[in-house]
C-alpha positions in Angstrom: -104.7 38.5 -2.4 -102.0 37.6 0.2 -100.0 41.2 1.2 -96.9 39.5 1.4 -97.2 36.7 -0.7 -99.1 38.8 -3.3 -96.2 41.2 -3.3 -93.5 38.3 -3.5 -95.2 37.1 -6.7 -95.5 40.7 -8.2 -91.8 41.0 -7.6 -90.7 37.6 -9.3 -92.8 38.8 -12.1 -91.3 42.4 -12.0 -88.6 42.0 -14.5 -90.6 40.9 -17.2 -93.5 43.3 -16.7 -92.1 46.3 -15.3 -91.7 48.1 -18.7 -95.2 47.6 -19.5 -96.9 48.9 -16.4 -98.5 52.4 -16.9 -98.7 55.0 -14.4 -102.3 54.0 -14.0 -101.5 50.5 -13.1 -98.7 51.7 -10.7 -101.3 54.0 -9.1 -103.9 51.3 -9.0 -101.5 48.8 -7.6 -100.8 51.6 -4.4 -104.7 52.0 -4.1 -105.4 48.4 -3.7 -103.0 48.0 -1.0 -104.4 51.3 1.0 -105.1 49.0 4.0 -101.5 48.0 4.0 -100.3 51.4 3.9 -102.6 52.6 6.7 -101.7 49.7 9.0 -97.9 50.3 8.4 -98.4 53.9 9.5 -100.6 53.3 12.2 -98.5 50.3 14.1 -95.1 52.1 13.5 -96.5 55.6 15.1 -98.0 54.1 18.1 -95.3 51.4 18.5 -92.7 54.3 18.6 -95.0 56.5 20.9 -95.2 53.5 23.5 -91.4 53.1 23.4 -90.4 56.4 23.5 -93.0 58.4 25.4 -94.4 55.9 27.9 -91.5 53.7 28.6 -89.0 56.3 27.8 -86.4 54.4 25.9 -84.1 56.8 24.1 -82.9 54.4 21.1 -86.6 52.8 20.3 -86.1 52.1 16.7 -86.5 48.4 16.9 -90.1 48.9 18.0 -91.5 50.3 14.6 -89.2 47.8 13.1 -90.9 44.9 14.9 -94.4 46.3 14.0 -93.4 46.2 9.8 -91.9 42.8 10.1 -95.2 41.4 11.8 -97.3 43.4 9.2 -95.4 42.3 6.6 -94.7 38.7 7.5 -94.8 36.0 4.8 -96.0 32.6 4.9 -97.8 31.6 8.2 -99.6 33.2 10.8 -98.7 36.6 12.3 -99.1 35.3 15.6 -96.4 32.8 15.4 -94.3 35.5 13.3 -94.5 37.3 16.7 -93.3 34.4 18.7 -90.5 34.1 16.4 -89.5 37.6 16.3 -89.3 38.1 20.4 -87.6 34.5 20.6 -84.9 35.5 18.2 -84.6 38.8 19.8 -83.9 37.3 23.0 -81.2 34.8 21.9 -79.7 37.5 20.0 -79.3 39.8 22.9 -78.5 37.6 25.5 -75.6 36.0 23.2 -74.5 39.7 22.4 -74.4 41.3 25.7 -72.8 38.5 27.5 -69.8 38.7 25.1 -69.9 42.5 25.1 -69.5 42.2 28.7 -66.7 39.8 28.2 -64.8 41.1 25.2 -65.9 44.7 24.6 -67.1 46.5 21.4 -64.9 46.5 18.0 -64.8 45.1 14.6 -63.5 42.2 15.1 -65.8 41.5 18.4 -68.8 42.3 16.3 -68.0 39.7 13.8 -67.4 37.0 16.5 -70.9 38.1 18.1 -72.9 37.8 15.2 -71.3 34.7 14.1 -71.8 33.2 17.6 -75.1 34.4 17.8 -76.3 32.8 14.4 -74.5 29.3 15.8 -76.4 29.4 19.0 -79.8 30.0 17.0 -78.9 27.1 14.7 -78.2 24.9 17.3 -81.3 25.7 19.5 -83.3 24.7 15.9 -83.9 28.4 14.9 -84.9 29.4 11.5 -86.1 32.3 9.2 -87.0 35.3 11.0 -85.9 33.8 14.3 -82.6 33.4 13.1 -82.4 36.3 11.5 -83.6 38.4 14.3 -81.0 36.3 16.7 -78.0 37.6 14.4 -79.5 40.9 14.0 -80.1 41.7 17.5 -76.6 40.5 18.6 -75.0 42.6 15.9 -76.8 46.1 16.6 -76.0 45.4 20.3 -72.4 45.5 19.2 -72.9 48.4 16.6 -74.7 50.6 18.7 -73.0 52.3 21.7 -76.3 53.0 24.1 -76.7 56.5 24.9 -75.7 57.7 28.6 -78.7 57.1 31.1 -80.5 55.0 28.3 -80.9 52.1 30.4 -79.7 48.5 29.6 -80.0 47.8 26.0 -80.7 44.1 26.1 -84.0 45.0 28.2 -85.4 47.9 26.1 -84.4 45.6 22.7 -86.4 42.8 24.1 -89.3 45.4 25.3 -89.2 47.2 22.0 -89.5 44.1 20.1 -92.8 43.0 22.2 -94.4 46.4 21.9 -93.7 46.5 18.0 -95.2 43.0 17.5 -98.1 43.7 19.4 -98.8 46.5 17.7 -98.6 44.9 14.3 -100.5 42.3 15.6 -103.1 44.8 16.7 -103.1 46.5 13.5 -104.0 43.7 11.6 -106.7 42.9 13.5 -108.4 46.1 14.0 -107.9 47.3 10.3 -108.2 43.8 8.9 -107.7 42.7 5.2 -110.7 42.0 3.3 -110.5 38.2 3.8 -112.8 36.6 1.2 -112.0 39.0 -1.5 -108.4 38.6 -1.3 -108.5 34.7 -1.2 -111.3 34.7 -3.8 -109.2 36.8 -6.2 -106.4 34.3 -6.2 -108.6 31.3 -6.4 -110.8 32.4 -9.0 -107.4 33.6 -11.4 -106.0 30.2 -10.8 -109.3 28.6 -11.7 -109.6 30.9 -14.9 -106.2 29.9 -16.1 -107.1 26.2 -15.7 -110.2 26.8 -17.8 -108.3 28.6 -20.6 -105.6 26.0 -20.7 -108.3 23.3 -21.1 -110.0 25.4 -23.8 -106.5 25.4 -25.7 -106.2 21.7 -24.9 -109.7 21.1 -26.7 -108.9 23.3 -29.8 -105.8 20.9 -30.2 -107.8 17.7 -30.0 -110.2 19.1 -32.7 -108.2 20.3 -34.9 -105.2 17.9 -34.8 -102.4 20.8 -34.3 -100.0 20.3 -31.3 -99.6 23.9 -30.8 -102.7 24.5 -28.5 -101.6 21.8 -26.1 -97.9 23.4 -25.9 -99.5 26.6 -25.1 -101.8 24.9 -22.1 -98.7 23.0 -21.0 -96.6 26.5 -20.7 -99.6 28.1 -19.2 -100.3 25.4 -16.3 -96.8 25.1 -15.7 -96.6 28.6 -14.9 -99.3 28.4 -12.5 -97.4 26.5 -9.7 -95.9 29.6 -8.1 -99.7 31.1 -7.9 -100.8 27.9 -6.2 -97.9 28.3 -3.6 -99.1 31.8 -3.1 -102.4 30.8 -2.6 -101.5 28.3 0.0 -99.7 31.4 1.8 -102.6 33.3 1.5 -105.2 31.0 2.9 -103.1 30.6 6.0 -103.0 34.3 6.4 -106.7 35.1 5.8 -107.8 32.3 7.9 -106.1 33.8 11.2 -107.4 37.1 10.2 -110.9 35.9 10.0 -110.4 33.6 12.9 -109.1 36.4 15.1 -110.7 40.1 13.8 -114.2 40.5 14.9 -114.5 42.6 11.8 -114.1 39.4 9.8 -115.8 37.0 11.8 -118.8 37.0 9.5 -116.5 36.0 6.5 -115.2 33.1 8.1 -117.6 30.3 6.6 -116.7 31.3 3.1 -112.9 31.9 4.0 -113.2 28.2 5.0 -115.0 27.2 2.0 -112.4 28.7 -0.4 -109.4 27.2 1.9 -111.0 23.8 1.9 -110.6 23.6 -1.9 -107.0 24.6 -1.8 -105.5 21.3 -2.1 -108.2 20.1 -4.6 -107.3 23.0 -6.8 -103.7 22.0 -6.7 -104.2 18.8 -7.7 -106.6 19.8 -10.8 -103.8 22.4 -11.9 -101.3 19.2 -12.3 -103.8 17.0 -13.9 -104.5 19.7 -16.5 -100.7 20.0 -16.4 -100.6 16.1 -17.5 -103.4 16.2 -19.6 -101.8 18.8 -21.7 -98.6 17.0 -21.9 -100.3 13.8 -22.8 -102.5 15.9 -25.4 -99.4 17.3 -26.8 -97.6 14.0 -27.0 -100.5 12.1 -28.7 -100.9 15.0 -31.7 -96.8 15.4 -32.0 -96.8 11.7 -32.8 -99.7 12.0 -35.4 -102.3 9.9 -33.3 -105.8 10.9 -34.2 -107.8 12.1 -31.1 -110.8 9.7 -30.3 -114.2 11.2 -31.4 -115.8 13.5 -28.6 -112.6 14.0 -26.8 -112.5 17.4 -27.8 -116.0 18.2 -26.6 -115.3 16.4 -23.5 -112.2 18.6 -22.6 -114.4 21.8 -23.9 -117.0 20.4 -21.2 -114.5 20.4 -18.8 -113.5 23.9 -19.1 -117.0 25.0 -19.0 -117.4 23.1 -15.6 -114.8 24.5 -14.4 -116.0 28.1 -14.8 -119.2 27.0 -13.4 -117.3 25.8 -10.2 -115.8 28.8 -9.7 -119.0 30.8 -9.9 -120.7 28.5 -7.8 -117.6 29.0 -5.5 -117.8 32.6 -5.4 -121.2 32.7 -4.2 -121.4 30.1 -1.8 -123.7 28.0 -4.0 -124.6 24.5 -3.3 -122.4 23.1 -6.4 -125.4 21.2 -7.8 -124.7 23.0 -11.1 -120.8 22.8 -11.2 -121.1 18.8 -10.0 -123.4 18.0 -12.6 -121.3 19.8 -15.5 -118.1 17.9 -14.0 -119.9 14.5 -14.2 -121.2 15.0 -17.9 -117.7 16.0 -18.9 -116.0 12.7 -17.4 -119.1 10.8 -18.8 -118.2 12.2 -22.3 -114.4 11.4 -22.0 -114.7 7.7 -20.8 -117.5 6.8 -23.3 -115.0 8.6 -26.1 -112.4 6.0 -25.8 -112.5 3.6 -28.8 -112.3 0.0 -28.4 -108.3 -0.1 -29.4 -106.4 2.2 -26.8 -103.2 3.9 -26.9 -101.3 5.1 -23.9 -101.9 8.5 -24.6 -105.5 8.4 -25.6 -106.2 6.4 -22.1 -104.1 9.1 -20.3 -105.9 11.8 -21.8 -109.5 10.2 -20.8 -108.1 9.1 -17.3 -106.8 13.1 -16.6 -110.1 14.7 -17.5 -112.0 12.0 -15.2 -109.2 12.9 -12.7 -109.3 16.7 -13.0 -113.0 16.2 -12.5 -113.0 14.5 -9.5 -110.6 16.8 -7.6 -113.1 19.5 -8.3 -115.9 17.2 -7.2 -114.3 16.6 -3.9 -113.7 20.3 -3.8 -117.4 20.8 -4.1 -118.0 18.5 -1.0 -118.6 15.2 -2.4 -117.1 12.3 -0.7 -114.7 9.7 -2.2 -117.9 6.9 -2.0 -120.1 9.5 -4.1 -117.1 10.0 -6.7 -117.0 6.0 -6.8 -121.2 6.1 -7.6 -121.0 9.2 -10.0 -118.1 8.5 -11.9 -118.9 4.9 -12.6 -119.7 4.9 -16.1 -119.6 0.9 -16.8 -123.3 0.7 -17.7 
């Protein structure tokens, strides 16, 4: 799981589940993130050592802070985070130092320096971490009076940012996360939820009661934040697999997972539309076509087979066969007299099958050939 992305997703759910977490769950959460804790300890200590002992900076508080920022970076590669961090610090330091020389230090000067540093950052197109660090750097320069003989605070702060950022990046490379496991856990969880939602839809179609379809609709709606977190995880693990020699052997599997994410996102959306249309059909007392429940149930099984093939880097032959069969059942279950909802349910089964077939490596020409059931 993405360490920042996964933590963000956990935090969003925290108000709802906090009271339900047992002591064992909390300890397991800490245990699963042991690499993060080790990287944090090593990088901050090394950054502070270099800045204070080797370079003699007496107020080197930003070196370990910069290491933490890079390690705990959110969406996007950490190398880019390092560039944004340094650039933001440079902007803030330049603006702050020039203004301090002109107007000195004090409450109103600090307010003016912070506003102008942020304004210059916005003018230069900075955003996110870079803009934050521009304002922070300028404010800290104004607020923290340098010790006598401590050297130029503008220069030392830029150096500390560079040292800390490089130490954080080095820790990510030398103590890398398990890239395949992290992205695999998230992908497998999303696919498991899609399969469960499809089972709910199949139950609703078989019984004629819309409750299962409503549950599936709610489940698939709740999946979208997980898909967004998955995109962040994919970007981060791709960088680690590319940069860390310890994870080079995992690059093929990581790339396989990453290549499926856009199609999995589409499949989640298809499942949501399928659940919505099924619910609408049943709420309007329309009778599901004979065999449509079997088609959706077959699709749920096919999603599970696809997930298994993805986990073991199989050739997807079994998954492709199951997905094609699910689409075939859905199309051939359509009655001669169609309603908008029955046509939509069949179309979404076919669409979801097509998205996962594309994820398995099929081309669009292959889809035209395998999903043409006219004969």
